HTML snippet that shows the backbone in 3Dmol.js (N, CA, C, O; Angstrom):
<script src="https://3Dmol.org/build/3Dmol-min.js"></script>
<div id="view" style="width:600px;height:400px;position:relative"></div>
<script>
const pdb = `
ATOM      1  N   MET A   1      -2.449 -11.887 -26.523  1.00  0.00           N
ATOM      2  CA  MET A   1      -2.024 -12.356 -25.475  1.00  0.00           C
ATOM      3  C   MET A   1      -1.174 -12.969 -26.129  1.00  0.00           C
ATOM      4  O   MET A   1      -0.018 -12.558 -26.034  1.00  0.00           O
ATOM      5  N   THR A   2      -1.497 -14.335 -27.146  1.00  0.00           N
ATOM      6  CA  THR A   2      -1.326 -15.086 -28.068  1.00  0.00           C
ATOM      7  C   THR A   2       0.178 -14.445 -29.128  1.00  0.00           C
ATOM      8  O   THR A   2       1.327 -14.855 -29.291  1.00  0.00           O
ATOM      9  N   ASP A   3      -0.543 -13.381 -29.605  1.00  0.00           N
ATOM     10  CA  ASP A   3       0.334 -12.258 -30.639  1.00  0.00           C
ATOM     11  C   ASP A   3       1.822 -12.063 -29.258  1.00  0.00           C
ATOM     12  O   ASP A   3       2.710 -12.914 -29.298  1.00  0.00           O
ATOM     13  N   ALA A   4       1.895 -11.098 -28.337  1.00  0.00           N
ATOM     14  CA  ALA A   4       3.136 -10.869 -27.689  1.00  0.00           C
ATOM     15  C   ALA A   4       3.661 -12.157 -26.948  1.00  0.00           C
ATOM     16  O   ALA A   4       4.801 -11.969 -26.525  1.00  0.00           O
ATOM     17  N   ALA A   5       3.216 -13.276 -26.698  1.00  0.00           N
ATOM     18  CA  ALA A   5       4.029 -14.309 -26.306  1.00  0.00           C
ATOM     19  C   ALA A   5       4.602 -14.815 -27.446  1.00  0.00           C
ATOM     20  O   ALA A   5       5.790 -14.970 -27.160  1.00  0.00           O
ATOM     21  N   ARG A   6       4.381 -15.220 -28.783  1.00  0.00           N
ATOM     22  CA  ARG A   6       5.002 -15.695 -30.079  1.00  0.00           C
ATOM     23  C   ARG A   6       5.900 -14.481 -30.225  1.00  0.00           C
ATOM     24  O   ARG A   6       6.899 -15.092 -30.604  1.00  0.00           O
ATOM     25  N   LEU A   7       6.175 -13.561 -30.210  1.00  0.00           N
ATOM     26  CA  LEU A   7       6.899 -12.401 -30.108  1.00  0.00           C
ATOM     27  C   LEU A   7       8.014 -12.224 -29.317  1.00  0.00           C
ATOM     28  O   LEU A   7       9.021 -11.626 -29.698  1.00  0.00           O
ATOM     29  N   LEU A   8       7.865 -12.741 -28.189  1.00  0.00           N
ATOM     30  CA  LEU A   8       8.581 -13.042 -26.777  1.00  0.00           C
ATOM     31  C   LEU A   8       9.349 -14.507 -26.946  1.00  0.00           C
ATOM     32  O   LEU A   8      10.430 -14.807 -26.439  1.00  0.00           O
ATOM     33  N   ALA A   9       8.554 -15.301 -27.749  1.00  0.00           N
ATOM     34  CA  ALA A   9       9.169 -16.621 -27.479  1.00  0.00           C
ATOM     35  C   ALA A   9       9.223 -17.252 -26.410  1.00  0.00           C
ATOM     36  O   ALA A   9      10.090 -17.992 -25.945  1.00  0.00           O
ATOM     37  N   VAL A  10       7.588 -16.700 -25.790  1.00  0.00           N
ATOM     38  CA  VAL A  10       7.434 -17.679 -24.906  1.00  0.00           C
ATOM     39  C   VAL A  10       5.713 -18.419 -25.037  1.00  0.00           C
ATOM     40  O   VAL A  10       4.897 -18.239 -25.942  1.00  0.00           O
ATOM     41  N   HIS A  11       5.597 -19.131 -23.994  1.00  0.00           N
ATOM     42  CA  HIS A  11       4.342 -19.692 -23.687  1.00  0.00           C
ATOM     43  C   HIS A  11       3.279 -17.941 -23.173  1.00  0.00           C
ATOM     44  O   HIS A  11       3.620 -16.851 -22.715  1.00  0.00           O
ATOM     45  N   ALA A  12       1.645 -18.707 -23.688  1.00  0.00           N
ATOM     46  CA  ALA A  12       0.993 -17.463 -23.381  1.00  0.00           C
ATOM     47  C   ALA A  12       0.644 -17.275 -21.784  1.00  0.00           C
ATOM     48  O   ALA A  12       0.216 -16.227 -21.301  1.00  0.00           O
ATOM     49  N   ASN A  13       0.929 -18.597 -20.992  1.00  0.00           N
ATOM     50  CA  ASN A  13       0.496 -18.745 -19.623  1.00  0.00           C
ATOM     51  C   ASN A  13       1.911 -17.472 -19.279  1.00  0.00           C
ATOM     52  O   ASN A  13       1.788 -16.387 -18.712  1.00  0.00           O
ATOM     53  N   THR A  14       3.054 -18.034 -19.794  1.00  0.00           N
ATOM     54  CA  THR A  14       4.416 -17.597 -19.342  1.00  0.00           C
ATOM     55  C   THR A  14       3.929 -15.581 -18.979  1.00  0.00           C
ATOM     56  O   THR A  14       3.772 -15.018 -17.895  1.00  0.00           O
ATOM     57  N   CYS A  15       3.826 -15.020 -20.408  1.00  0.00           N
ATOM     58  CA  CYS A  15       3.171 -13.813 -20.436  1.00  0.00           C
ATOM     59  C   CYS A  15       2.246 -13.345 -19.694  1.00  0.00           C
ATOM     60  O   CYS A  15       2.334 -12.145 -19.436  1.00  0.00           O
ATOM     61  N   ARG A  16       1.151 -14.068 -19.154  1.00  0.00           N
ATOM     62  CA  ARG A  16       0.512 -13.122 -17.865  1.00  0.00           C
ATOM     63  C   ARG A  16       1.127 -13.399 -16.368  1.00  0.00           C
ATOM     64  O   ARG A  16       0.952 -12.775 -15.321  1.00  0.00           O
ATOM     65  N   TYR A  17       1.867 -14.501 -16.638  1.00  0.00           N
ATOM     66  CA  TYR A  17       2.358 -14.460 -14.922  1.00  0.00           C
ATOM     67  C   TYR A  17       3.613 -13.756 -14.962  1.00  0.00           C
ATOM     68  O   TYR A  17       4.205 -13.552 -13.903  1.00  0.00           O
ATOM     69  N   ARG A  18       4.194 -13.271 -16.298  1.00  0.00           N
ATOM     70  CA  ARG A  18       5.302 -11.828 -16.225  1.00  0.00           C
ATOM     71  C   ARG A  18       4.738 -10.702 -15.716  1.00  0.00           C
ATOM     72  O   ARG A  18       5.333 -10.002 -14.897  1.00  0.00           O
ATOM     73  N   LEU A  19       3.325 -10.385 -16.242  1.00  0.00           N
ATOM     74  CA  LEU A  19       2.714  -9.467 -16.010  1.00  0.00           C
ATOM     75  C   LEU A  19       1.989  -8.976 -15.015  1.00  0.00           C
ATOM     76  O   LEU A  19       1.679  -7.873 -14.566  1.00  0.00           O
ATOM     77  N   ARG A  20       1.697 -10.748 -14.666  1.00  0.00           N
ATOM     78  CA  ARG A  20       1.281 -10.390 -12.887  1.00  0.00           C
ATOM     79  C   ARG A  20       2.221 -10.059 -11.884  1.00  0.00           C
ATOM     80  O   ARG A  20       2.053  -9.537 -10.782  1.00  0.00           O
ATOM     81  N   GLN A  21       3.307 -10.481 -12.496  1.00  0.00           N
ATOM     82  CA  GLN A  21       4.643 -10.027 -11.380  1.00  0.00           C
ATOM     83  C   GLN A  21       4.696  -8.603 -11.640  1.00  0.00           C
ATOM     84  O   GLN A  21       4.695  -7.651 -10.860  1.00  0.00           O
ATOM     85  N   ALA A  22       4.760  -8.683 -13.338  1.00  0.00           N
ATOM     86  CA  ALA A  22       5.071  -6.496 -13.250  1.00  0.00           C
ATOM     87  C   ALA A  22       4.109  -5.662 -11.905  1.00  0.00           C
ATOM     88  O   ALA A  22       4.466  -4.919 -10.990  1.00  0.00           O
ATOM     89  N   GLN A  23       2.918  -6.143 -12.274  1.00  0.00           N
ATOM     90  CA  GLN A  23       2.146  -5.224 -11.665  1.00  0.00           C
ATOM     91  C   GLN A  23       2.365  -5.436 -10.157  1.00  0.00           C
ATOM     92  O   GLN A  23       1.975  -4.586  -9.357  1.00  0.00           O
ATOM     93  N   GLN A  24       2.882  -6.376  -9.824  1.00  0.00           N
ATOM     94  CA  GLN A  24       2.561  -6.578  -8.008  1.00  0.00           C
ATOM     95  C   GLN A  24       3.919  -5.731  -7.958  1.00  0.00           C
ATOM     96  O   GLN A  24       3.826  -4.631  -7.414  1.00  0.00           O
ATOM     97  N   GLN A  25       5.176  -6.111  -8.463  1.00  0.00           N
ATOM     98  CA  GLN A  25       6.860  -5.597  -7.881  1.00  0.00           C
ATOM     99  C   GLN A  25       6.199  -3.694  -8.417  1.00  0.00           C
ATOM    100  O   GLN A  25       6.386  -2.807  -7.584  1.00  0.00           O
ATOM    101  N   LEU A  26       5.778  -3.468  -9.231  1.00  0.00           N
ATOM    102  CA  LEU A  26       6.184  -2.119  -9.559  1.00  0.00           C
ATOM    103  C   LEU A  26       5.019  -1.174  -9.196  1.00  0.00           C
ATOM    104  O   LEU A  26       5.195   0.044  -9.164  1.00  0.00           O
ATOM    105  N   GLY A  27       3.575  -1.864  -8.864  1.00  0.00           N
ATOM    106  CA  GLY A  27       2.886  -1.481  -8.201  1.00  0.00           C
ATOM    107  C   GLY A  27       1.710  -0.672  -8.744  1.00  0.00           C
ATOM    108  O   GLY A  27       1.029   0.264  -8.325  1.00  0.00           O
ATOM    109  N   ILE A  28       1.751  -1.394  -9.812  1.00  0.00           N
ATOM    110  CA  ILE A  28       0.815  -0.772 -11.151  1.00  0.00           C
ATOM    111  C   ILE A  28      -0.485  -1.799 -11.604  1.00  0.00           C
ATOM    112  O   ILE A  28      -0.619  -3.021 -11.541  1.00  0.00           O
ATOM    113  N   ASP A  29      -1.197  -0.913 -11.994  1.00  0.00           N
ATOM    114  CA  ASP A  29      -2.770  -1.369 -12.112  1.00  0.00           C
ATOM    115  C   ASP A  29      -2.978  -1.221 -13.718  1.00  0.00           C
ATOM    116  O   ASP A  29      -3.319  -0.181 -14.283  1.00  0.00           O
ATOM    117  N   LEU A  30      -2.593  -2.973 -14.590  1.00  0.00           N
ATOM    118  CA  LEU A  30      -2.724  -2.675 -15.847  1.00  0.00           C
ATOM    119  C   LEU A  30      -4.335  -2.268 -16.600  1.00  0.00           C
ATOM    120  O   LEU A  30      -4.500  -1.629 -17.640  1.00  0.00           O
ATOM    121  N   ASP A  31      -5.150  -2.724 -15.913  1.00  0.00           N
ATOM    122  CA  ASP A  31      -6.391  -3.084 -15.887  1.00  0.00           C
ATOM    123  C   ASP A  31      -6.797  -1.475 -16.100  1.00  0.00           C
ATOM    124  O   ASP A  31      -7.278  -1.212 -17.201  1.00  0.00           O
ATOM    125  N   ASP A  32      -6.676  -0.588 -15.332  1.00  0.00           N
ATOM    126  CA  ASP A  32      -6.482   1.101 -15.767  1.00  0.00           C
ATOM    127  C   ASP A  32      -5.870   1.304 -16.375  1.00  0.00           C
ATOM    128  O   ASP A  32      -4.651   1.250 -16.219  1.00  0.00           O
ATOM    129  N   PRO A  33      -6.889   1.865 -18.043  1.00  0.00           N
ATOM    130  CA  PRO A  33      -6.554   2.903 -19.208  1.00  0.00           C
ATOM    131  C   PRO A  33      -5.457   3.959 -18.993  1.00  0.00           C
ATOM    132  O   PRO A  33      -4.580   4.258 -19.804  1.00  0.00           O
ATOM    133  N   ASP A  34      -5.660   4.500 -17.706  1.00  0.00           N
ATOM    134  CA  ASP A  34      -4.842   5.855 -17.449  1.00  0.00           C
ATOM    135  C   ASP A  34      -3.148   5.338 -16.806  1.00  0.00           C
ATOM    136  O   ASP A  34      -2.115   5.957 -17.059  1.00  0.00           O
ATOM    137  N   GLU A  35      -3.210   4.393 -16.165  1.00  0.00           N
ATOM    138  CA  GLU A  35      -1.787   3.974 -15.912  1.00  0.00           C
ATOM    139  C   GLU A  35      -1.215   2.945 -16.927  1.00  0.00           C
ATOM    140  O   GLU A  35      -0.056   2.552 -16.794  1.00  0.00           O
ATOM    141  N   ARG A  36      -1.895   2.565 -17.795  1.00  0.00           N
ATOM    142  CA  ARG A  36      -1.760   1.933 -18.869  1.00  0.00           C
ATOM    143  C   ARG A  36      -0.803   3.041 -19.959  1.00  0.00           C
ATOM    144  O   ARG A  36       0.331   2.918 -20.422  1.00  0.00           O
ATOM    145  N   LEU A  37      -1.673   3.958 -20.078  1.00  0.00           N
ATOM    146  CA  LEU A  37      -1.135   5.330 -21.054  1.00  0.00           C
ATOM    147  C   LEU A  37       0.656   6.017 -20.031  1.00  0.00           C
ATOM    148  O   LEU A  37       1.842   6.290 -20.218  1.00  0.00           O
ATOM    149  N   LEU A  38      -0.308   5.959 -19.090  1.00  0.00           N
ATOM    150  CA  LEU A  38       1.301   6.698 -18.429  1.00  0.00           C
ATOM    151  C   LEU A  38       2.489   5.939 -18.240  1.00  0.00           C
ATOM    152  O   LEU A  38       3.601   6.462 -18.168  1.00  0.00           O
ATOM    153  N   LEU A  39       2.208   4.312 -18.132  1.00  0.00           N
ATOM    154  CA  LEU A  39       3.548   3.598 -18.384  1.00  0.00           C
ATOM    155  C   LEU A  39       4.016   3.863 -19.475  1.00  0.00           C
ATOM    156  O   LEU A  39       5.119   4.391 -19.616  1.00  0.00           O
ATOM    157  N   TRP A  40       2.811   3.352 -20.956  1.00  0.00           N
ATOM    158  CA  TRP A  40       3.643   3.369 -22.277  1.00  0.00           C
ATOM    159  C   TRP A  40       4.338   4.934 -22.415  1.00  0.00           C
ATOM    160  O   TRP A  40       5.057   4.987 -23.413  1.00  0.00           O
ATOM    161  N   LEU A  41       4.307   5.770 -21.911  1.00  0.00           N
ATOM    162  CA  LEU A  41       4.201   7.147 -22.558  1.00  0.00           C
ATOM    163  C   LEU A  41       5.965   7.343 -21.660  1.00  0.00           C
ATOM    164  O   LEU A  41       7.028   7.829 -22.046  1.00  0.00           O
ATOM    165  N   GLN A  42       5.536   6.694 -20.364  1.00  0.00           N
ATOM    166  CA  GLN A  42       7.616   6.980 -19.429  1.00  0.00           C
ATOM    167  C   GLN A  42       8.295   5.866 -20.617  1.00  0.00           C
ATOM    168  O   GLN A  42       9.313   6.240 -21.198  1.00  0.00           O
ATOM    169  N   LEU A  43       7.652   4.377 -20.986  1.00  0.00           N
ATOM    170  CA  LEU A  43       8.684   3.790 -21.416  1.00  0.00           C
ATOM    171  C   LEU A  43       8.977   4.261 -22.473  1.00  0.00           C
ATOM    172  O   LEU A  43      10.184   4.269 -22.713  1.00  0.00           O
ATOM    173  N   ARG A  44       7.955   4.893 -23.632  1.00  0.00           N
ATOM    174  CA  ARG A  44       8.400   5.554 -24.812  1.00  0.00           C
ATOM    175  C   ARG A  44       9.714   6.825 -24.625  1.00  0.00           C
ATOM    176  O   ARG A  44      10.842   7.027 -25.077  1.00  0.00           O
ATOM    177  N   THR A  45       8.860   7.405 -23.778  1.00  0.00           N
ATOM    178  CA  THR A  45      10.627   8.296 -23.117  1.00  0.00           C
ATOM    179  C   THR A  45      11.857   7.769 -22.843  1.00  0.00           C
ATOM    180  O   THR A  45      12.887   8.154 -23.396  1.00  0.00           O
ATOM    181  N   LEU A  46      11.810   6.982 -22.089  1.00  0.00           N
ATOM    182  CA  LEU A  46      13.170   6.444 -21.643  1.00  0.00           C
ATOM    183  C   LEU A  46      13.788   5.504 -22.784  1.00  0.00           C
ATOM    184  O   LEU A  46      14.995   5.265 -22.744  1.00  0.00           O
ATOM    185  N   GLY A  47      13.172   5.089 -23.567  1.00  0.00           N
ATOM    186  CA  GLY A  47      13.147   3.949 -24.606  1.00  0.00           C
ATOM    187  C   GLY A  47      14.293   5.106 -25.838  1.00  0.00           C
ATOM    188  O   GLY A  47      15.330   4.732 -26.386  1.00  0.00           O
ATOM    189  N   GLY A  48      13.574   6.636 -25.967  1.00  0.00           N
ATOM    190  CA  GLY A  48      14.059   7.810 -27.338  1.00  0.00           C
ATOM    191  C   GLY A  48      15.015   8.466 -26.050  1.00  0.00           C
ATOM    192  O   GLY A  48      15.177   9.631 -26.413  1.00  0.00           O
ATOM    193  N   LEU A  49      15.639   8.315 -24.890  1.00  0.00           N
ATOM    194  CA  LEU A  49      16.453   9.302 -24.473  1.00  0.00           C
ATOM    195  C   LEU A  49      18.050   9.059 -25.128  1.00  0.00           C
ATOM    196  O   LEU A  49      18.936   9.913 -25.090  1.00  0.00           O
ATOM    197  N   GLY A  50      18.176   7.751 -25.702  1.00  0.00           N
ATOM    198  CA  GLY A  50      19.548   7.881 -25.932  1.00  0.00           C
ATOM    199  C   GLY A  50      19.791   7.443 -27.427  1.00  0.00           C
ATOM    200  O   GLY A  50      20.887   6.973 -27.731  1.00  0.00           O
ATOM    201  N   THR A  51      18.621   7.610 -28.527  1.00  0.00           N
ATOM    202  CA  THR A  51      18.343   7.894 -29.906  1.00  0.00           C
ATOM    203  C   THR A  51      18.630   9.238 -30.349  1.00  0.00           C
ATOM    204  O   THR A  51      18.309   9.930 -29.383  1.00  0.00           O
ATOM    205  N   ARG A  52      19.052   9.999 -31.259  1.00  0.00           N
ATOM    206  CA  ARG A  52      19.007  10.990 -32.058  1.00  0.00           C
ATOM    207  C   ARG A  52      17.957  10.600 -33.727  1.00  0.00           C
ATOM    208  O   ARG A  52      17.912   9.666 -34.527  1.00  0.00           O
ATOM    209  N   ARG A  53      17.510  11.460 -33.621  1.00  0.00           N
ATOM    210  CA  ARG A  53      17.161  11.140 -35.411  1.00  0.00           C
ATOM    211  C   ARG A  53      17.165  12.281 -36.240  1.00  0.00           C
ATOM    212  O   ARG A  53      16.943  12.169 -37.445  1.00  0.00           O
TER     213      ARG A  53
END
`;
const viewer = $3Dmol.createViewer("view");
viewer.addModel(pdb, "pdb");
viewer.setStyle({}, {cartoon: {color: "spectrum"}});
viewer.zoomTo();
viewer.render();
</script>
């Protein structure tokens, strides 16, 4: 969490708070590894839609 907070230029508690808010608002369980994998795949897919290699 400390490294992520540093990269985002926020306090670690802010990072934790934002993750909790995202979980509540999006209805995801980041403690479930399968849900984390699906979310990661979705974000990677969406992030690559506008780029060409």
